[in-house]
N, C-alpha and C positions, 0 to 999 in steps of 0.2 A: 657340508659333510666335515665333520670332525674326526680327525684319524690319529690315532694314539698307537705305538708299539709297546707291547707287554712284554718285558723282560724279567727272568726271575734266576734265583739261585746260580749266582756267576762264580762264587767263591773264589775270589780273587787272594793269591796267596797259598792256594792248596798245592802243596810240594807232594803230590801224590807218589806214593811208592818211595820217597825220600829222593825224589829226582827233579832237578831244576827244568829240566824239558817239559815235565807235566806243570810246573809252575808257569812257564811262558804260555803253554796251550791254554790254561784257564784264561790267562790275560789277553789272548789272542782272540777267544771266542767272544769274550765282551766286548772288543774292539770291533769284531766282525758284526755284533748286534747293533753296534751305535753307527757303523759304516751303512747297515742296512737302512736304519732310522733316516740318515742323512740322504740316502740315494732315493727312499721313497718320500722325502720332504713331510713327514708327519707332524702334526702340530705339539706332540711331547711325546716322551718316553715315561713310563712307568715302571719300577721295578718292586717286586713283592718281595723283598728279603734275602739275606745272605748274599749280598753284595761283597763282602769279604767272608773268608773261611775261618777266621779268628777274631775274638774280640780284641785283640792286640796284634792288628796286621802290622807286617813290617815296612820301613819306611819306602824300600823300592816297591811293594804293591801298592801303598797309597800314592806314591809318586805317579805309578803307572796309570792307576784310575784317574786321576788328575789330568793327566795327559789325553786319556781316552775322550773325558768329558770335555775337554777343551773343543774337540771336534763338534759335539754337539753345540756349545756355546758360539761357535763361531757360525753355524747355520741356524742360529736363533731358536733353536729347540731345546725347551726346558725339560730337566730330568727330574721326576718325583718319584719318592722312595719311601718304604717301611724298613724297620729294623727285624732282622730274622733272629732265629734260635743260635746260629753259630757265632755272629757278631754282636749279640746282644751283652750290654755291660749294664751294671747296678746304678751307675752314675750318667755322665754326659755321654752321648754316644758319637761315633765315628762321623755318622751323617750329620751330626750338628755341626762338628768342627767343619767337615767339607762344606756344609752350608753357609759358614761364614765366609768362604770365599765365594761363594755365589754358584758354586757349581751344581748344588743341588737343593731341593726343596723337600722337607720331610713332611710326609701326609700326615694327618691327625683327624680328630672328630669334627673337625671344621672343614666345611666344603671349599676345595680348590677348582676354580671354573677353567676348564680347558674348552673353548669354545662353548659350546651347549652342554657340555658333559661336567658335571659334578663329580670330583674324585675326593673320596673318604680314606683313611689309612688307620688300621689297627696294628701295632707292632706284635710281634710273637710273646705270648703270654705265658708264663710257666704255670705249671699244675697248681701250685698252692695257693696262687692268685685267681685262677680261672673261675672258680664258683662266685668270686665276689666281685669280679670285674664288671665296671660301669660300660656298657655297650651303648649308652647312649649318643647320638650324633646330633650335631646343628642341622636345621633345617635348611635345604638347599635354597639357593636364589631363585628368583622368579624366571631368571634367564636360563636356568637348566631345563634340559629336555630329557635328560637321561641321568642317572646316578650309578656310579661304580663305586662299591667298596672293597678296598684291597688288605688282603689278611694274609698270614703266613703261619698255616696250621694243616695238619693231616685230618680230614674229616671224612668219616666212614661210608658216606654216601659216594665217594668218588675214588677210593683209594683201597688196597687189600684190608681186610678188617684186621690182620695182625698188626699192621702199621697204623691204624687209625688212632686218634686221640681222642676226637671229640665228634658230634653230632652238627652237621651244619644247621639242620632245620631247628635245632634248639637254639643256635645262635641267631637265626633270623626271627625267631620268637621273641628274644629278648631285646631285639633292638626297637627303638622307637619310631623308625621309619623303615619302609621296605625298598631296599635297592632295588634297580633293574637287573644289576649283575654284580657278582663277587668275582674278583680277580685275585687268584691264589698263588702263593709260593711254598716252599718245603718239599713239595714231591717233584721228583725228577724226572716223571714220566708226563708225556702229554694227554690230558684227559679234559672233557669237555661233556657236561650234563646240565639238565635241567633240574633243581631242586626247589621243591615247594613254590615253583612257577618263576622262579629267578634262574637265570643264566650263570654257570659256575664255571671256572675253568683253570687248568694250570697249563703253562706253556711249556713245563720241564725244564731242566738246566740246560746251560748253555754248554757245558762240557759234561764228558761222562764221570761220574763219581764212583763207579764199580764195574767190575766185569759184567754185572747182570743188566748193566744200562746199555743194551745193544742198539736201541732205534737211534735214527738222526737225531740229533739235538736241534732246536729251535727257538723260535719266540712266536708269538700271535699279533696280528695286525688288527685293530679294533677301529672299525668303522661305524661311526654313529651319523644317524641322518633321519630327521623329523622322530626322534623318540625311539626308532629302531637300531638295533646294533647286529652288525655281521661282524664274524670271525673268521680270520683265514691264518691258517698255519703257514711259516715260513722257516724253512731249513737254514743252516748257516754254512757259509763257505769261510774257510780259514786258511791262513798259509800252509798249514799241514794239509789242506783238502777239506772236502765236506767233513763239518763236525759231527762225531768226535773221530780223533785219530783212531785207526784201526786197531783193535785188541785180538790177540790171539792167546787163547787158553790152553796150556799143554799140560794134561794128567799123566804123570808118570808113576807106575805101580812096581816097585823095586821087589825083587827077590833076593835072596842072599847073596846069590853070585853075580846080579846084575853090575854092570859098571856104567861109564858115562855114556858110552855106546847107546844103551838104551834111551837115554834123555833125546839123543840125536835121531833115533828113529820115531820116536813120538813127536817130536819136533816136524818132521818131514811129513808125518800122517796128517798132523794138525793143519799144516799149509797146504797139503795137496801136491800135485806134480810140477805145477806152473807157477806156484806162488812164493814170495820171499818174504823176509822179516824187516826189508829195509824201512826204517821209520816208524814201524808198529810198536806198541805195546806189548810184549810178550810176558804173560803171567805163568808161570811153570810151577805147578803145584806136586810135591813129592809125597808119595804115600807108600806104605808097606814096610818091608825090612829096612833096618839102619844097614848101610853099607859104607865102603871106604869113599864114596862119591861125597864130596861137601858140596854146600851151597855155593861156595866160590867157584867150584869146578862147573857147577851148572852154568853160573852167571858167567862166566868167562867164555863158555862154549857158545851160549846163546848171544853174547854181546859180539862175538866174533863174527858172526853172521850178518851184523849191520843193524840190529834191532835198535828203535829208538830209545826204547826204556826195557829193563829187564828187571822183573820182580819174581823172586823166587820164594816160596812159602814151603817150609818143610814140616810135614806132619808125619813123619817116619817114627815107628816105634822104638823108644830108647835113644833118640836123637839127642844129642847135646845142644844146648841153647845157642852158644857161640863157640865155634872151634878156632883156636889159634895154632899156627906151625911154629913150633919152638924155634927162636933164633931168626925168624923171616918176618914178624909182625912189628910194625913201627907204630908210632903214636897216630899217625894219620889213618893207618888200617884200623885200628882200634876205633878212633872216632867216627869213621866211615860206617862201621859194623853198629855202633851204638845209633847212630842218625838212622840207618837203615830199619832197625828193630824200632825204634821209636815211631817212625813213620808208618810203619805196620801196624802199630797199635793204634795211633791215630789219638794220643793222649793229648796233644798241645791245647785244642780247644777246651776241652774238659778242664784240665788242671787250671788254666786261665780263668774260667768260670767259678770254679771253687776258689780261687785265690782272690777273684773279686769279692765274693761273699764274706770269706773270712776277713779280710782286710777292713770290712764295714762292720764288724763286731762292735765297735765303740758306739754306733748310733743304730744298732740294729738288735733286737731283741734274739735271744738265744733259740728260741723255738722257731722263730722266722728263719735264722741261719740254718738251723738242721733240717727245715722243710725245703729250702732253698737247695742245700746241698743234696738231699735225698732225691728231688727232682731232676737237679743236672744228672747224677749217676743213673736214674731211671732212663733217662732220656738218652744216655750213651750206650745203654744196654741195648735199648730199642734200636738204635741205629746200628749197632753192630749186628743184631739178629736180621735187621733189614738187608744189610749188606750182603749176608751169607744167605738168606733164604728167598727175598723177594725178587719178582723180576723188576721192578723200577722202585725207586723210593728217594728219601732224603739221605744226605751224606753229610 
């Protein structure tokens, strides 16, 4: 029997809500997946994209990744991966750099044999290149009893229609060989379906990318024997407990005369009589009329209750974007507010993608540059819509 652990969308470096606690949570979840692989004694781990959250990951995030992968290397378990949309660069990928250190093997159109399973990989493909992309795969070796194609896309047969990019059945028709299974990434929820006679599945993300992603995070254990494939889902245990860290969403509708006491009452209602906020992520959403209660007031109230992470979304009418208290705001406060705002907007991956495109203008046609930038912005708009409207999705 050949046993492979399927992991996806670890998003290392994601400083969700501008908080380093969440950055560590994403890394801890990836480590938990690797620990499970070692515990199970699998033959390989395959990652279907978005290992990193950003095409320009920070040095600490790369180092943490290498430290985690060292656990696999010590156990003699190879790590195979493809490039996702969040980490995709125009030139050489981070997977290539890490691969030079022997920590990862990047899957491509040639078969990689793990036991009697032939693995193939197709990186995330941006919209301008999709219609002309060559999906030709090399023939599998005679020793292969099963073929698995790894991709990083949202397919309409498996995800909510407002999130889907393409039809998987159309991709299968463009392939020169029919895989026995398609292992997918990009969607943050667990899905397992049969499309045109082919087993297809998303393991979901290893950590929570938004408040909508409430189901336990996990991975898939693939067991292949005599040409048959069995799939078992496993949830993850991390230092913070069962992934993901508990989230509490607190909606607050302000009237003109309401003060911070209203936030306290709504927090108690959201938690229930016996619950605390210790170690949880608390997302407070302010609606209604503008009052004298600032975002900082709300933040300090919730933080004082022991929340692990606090995020305040102010959607009240006529509210200022940033409020400073005269004579009491220093440079550190300003930087903190700016970091929090940028964290809310999640601009860093988008701006990095566009920067990569623009910097390549000396070797890339203007039309191609426009197409690439338009595709990046369209992708970001879709991601922002998914985060606000969908039950699960990419982030």
